[in-house]
C-alpha angles and dihedrals in degrees: 000000000000109000099180111127093023093092122096096239096111094033095050106123097193091101099031096107096047096102097043096094113088131174090259097060101040118110112241125210129202119250140164119237110245091217109039101018094230121142114253137171121237131187093234137055106267116241108225088217095057129062120248120204130201122238091267097049099039098078090062088058102045116102118241090232116108115207 
């Protein structure tokens, strides 16, 4: 008996919502850029112990390593 296709791999709903968050429905939080001091909005709650960078300053702080 051929059982291919009877598994639940494609029917597994555990990751079905993964693509549902878009830029439009993310909650944004106010933050101050650690470099330029401008106000910016970020899609996470800023940690006061870690720097936050605006869109203009962030590229200078990203590592060149690709994971």
